[in-house]
C-alpha positions as CSV (number, residue, x, y, z in Angstrom):
1,M,0.1,-0.1,0.2
2,V,0.9,3.7,-0.7
3,K,2.1,5.8,2.4
4,P,-0.1,9.0,2.6
5,V,3.2,11.2,3.0
6,T,3.9,9.5,-0.1
7,I,1.0,10.7,-2.2
8,R,1.2,13.7,0.1
9,K,4.2,14.6,-1.2
10,L,3.5,13.7,-4.3
11,V,-0.5,15.9,-4.2
12,A,1.2,19.2,-3.0
13,G,4.7,19.3,-3.9
14,L,4.9,18.2,-7.4
15,G,1.4,18.8,-8.2
16,T,2.0,22.5,-7.3
17,A,5.0,22.5,-9.2
18,V,3.1,21.2,-12.8
19,I,0.3,23.6,-12.1
20,I,2.6,26.2,-12.2
21,A,4.3,25.1,-15.1
22,I,1.2,24.3,-17.5
23,S,-0.3,27.8,-15.9
24,F,3.3,29.8,-17.4
25,F,3.5,27.7,-20.0
26,T,-0.6,28.5,-21.3
27,K,-1.6,31.8,-19.6
28,N,-4.1,33.9,-21.0
29,T,-5.6,30.7,-22.5
30,L,-8.9,32.0,-19.9
31,P,-11.3,33.4,-22.3
32,L,-11.3,36.7,-20.2
33,K,-11.7,40.5,-21.4
34,G,-11.8,43.7,-19.6
35,L,-12.8,43.9,-15.6
36,L,-13.8,40.7,-15.7
37,T,-10.1,40.1,-15.7
38,N,-8.8,41.9,-13.3
39,I,-11.3,41.0,-10.9
40,I,-10.2,37.3,-11.3
41,G,-6.4,38.0,-11.2
42,A,-7.0,40.3,-8.3
43,T,-9.0,38.1,-6.2
44,G,-6.8,34.5,-7.6
45,A,-3.8,37.0,-5.7
46,I,-5.6,37.7,-2.6
47,T,-6.6,33.7,-3.2
48,I,-3.2,32.8,-3.1
49,F,-1.9,35.3,-0.1
50,T,-4.3,34.3,2.1
51,S,-4.4,30.1,1.9
52,I,-0.8,30.3,2.0
53,T,-0.1,32.2,4.7
54,L,-2.9,29.8,6.6
55,A,-1.9,26.7,5.4
56,L,1.8,27.7,7.4
57,A,0.3,28.7,10.3
58,I,-1.8,25.1,10.0
59,H,2.3,23.4,9.6
60,R,3.7,25.3,12.4
61,S,1.3,23.4,15.2
62,Y,2.4,20.4,13.6
63,P,5.7,18.7,15.2
64,E,9.1,18.8,13.7
65,K,8.2,15.2,12.2
66,H,4.9,14.9,11.1
67,D,3.7,11.8,9.1
68,Q,2.2,9.6,10.8
69,P,-0.7,9.3,13.7
70,K,1.9,9.1,16.3
71,D,4.5,12.2,15.8
72,F,0.7,13.8,17.0
73,S,0.6,13.9,21.2
74,E,-2.6,14.8,20.4
75,L,-5.6,15.0,17.8
76,F,-5.9,18.4,16.5
77,T,-9.9,19.4,17.0
78,K,-9.4,22.9,17.8
79,G,-8.7,26.5,15.4
80,P,-8.9,25.5,12.0
81,Y,-9.6,21.8,12.7
82,E,-13.7,22.8,13.9
83,L,-13.6,24.1,10.5
84,C,-13.0,21.1,8.8
85,R,-10.5,17.7,9.3
86,H,-8.1,18.6,7.0
87,P,-8.1,22.6,6.4
88,F,-3.9,22.2,5.5
89,Y,-4.9,20.2,1.9
90,F,-7.8,22.6,1.9
91,F,-5.8,25.8,2.0
92,I,-3.2,24.2,-0.2
93,M,-5.7,22.6,-2.5
94,L,-7.1,26.4,-2.7
95,A,-3.6,27.7,-4.0
96,Q,-3.4,25.2,-6.2
97,I,-6.7,26.7,-7.9
98,S,-5.6,29.9,-7.4
99,I,-1.8,29.8,-9.8
100,P,-3.9,29.7,-12.7
101,F,-6.4,32.5,-12.3
102,I,-3.4,34.8,-11.4
103,I,-2.3,33.3,-14.9
104,F,-4.8,33.2,-16.8
105,S,-4.7,29.5,-17.8
106,L,-8.2,27.5,-18.2
107,W,-5.2,24.6,-19.0
108,G,-3.8,25.2,-15.1
109,V,-7.5,25.6,-14.2
110,L,-7.9,21.8,-15.4
111,T,-4.6,20.8,-14.5
112,A,-5.8,22.0,-10.7
113,L,-9.1,20.6,-11.0
114,A,-7.6,17.4,-12.1
115,L,-5.7,16.3,-8.5
116,T,-9.1,16.5,-6.8
117,P,-9.4,12.4,-6.8
118,L,-5.9,12.8,-5.7
119,W,-6.4,14.8,-2.8
120,L,-9.7,13.0,-1.5
121,Y,-7.6,9.4,-2.3
122,L,-4.8,11.3,0.2
123,V,-7.4,11.9,2.5
124,K,-9.1,9.2,2.2
125,L,-5.7,6.9,2.8
126,E,-4.5,9.7,6.0
127,E,-8.3,9.1,7.8
128,Q,-8.5,4.9,7.3
129,E,-5.0,5.6,9.4
130,L,-6.5,8.5,12.2
131,V,-9.4,5.5,12.6
132,I,-6.5,3.1,13.3
133,Y,-4.7,5.7,15.6
134,W,-6.9,7.4,17.4
135,G,-10.4,4.6,17.7
136,E,-13.2,6.2,19.0
137,K,-12.2,9.4,19.3
138,Y,-11.6,10.3,16.0
139,L,-14.7,8.3,14.8
140,E,-16.6,10.8,17.4
141,Y,-14.6,13.9,15.5
142,M,-15.4,13.1,11.8
143,K,-20.1,12.4,13.1
144,K,-19.4,16.5,13.8
145,T,-16.8,18.0,11.5
146,P,-16.6,17.9,7.8
147,I,-14.2,16.0,5.8
148,L,-12.4,19.2,3.7
149,I,-14.7,21.7,2.8
150,P,-15.0,24.0,5.8
151,D,-17.5,24.5,7.4
152,L,-18.1,28.2,8.2
153,R,-20.4,28.9,10.0
154,R,-18.1,27.6,12.8
155,L,-15.6,30.3,11.7
156,R,-16.6,33.0,14.8
157,R,-16.1,29.6,17.9
158,A,-13.0,28.9,15.7
159,F,-11.2,31.3,16.7
160,K,-12.3,32.8,19.9
């Protein structure tokens, strides 16, 4: 079986590099004109900056070695983990989809979307490991917290 850490490196690291390369080689292929171009480009820039900043903030809370559940002394369920079970992945995915919008690359957008099944496979593998390691505690957390898309209604509570 492929380890989640291997999939993570492929999807996050290599996936981002591929999106950047494809986006640069196919820049200006999104059929946008006028003001819409400015709005999409600015929104992409704000989104990538915000998502990378938040992903890095989440990553700083991890122990130095964090490839397996046993590397964590506790199950994260507070802060951004109240909004969804995989906020770090959510923000990396958001950054990946933002890249081609900044460069106006249709092929970059399609590439970023094509990575979605790999992200979902990674999440599935990690969830299996987490259930095995944390048991009932993780199963209860799964019942009340969305998997990948944050529940923004919980935002106010998460950052109190």
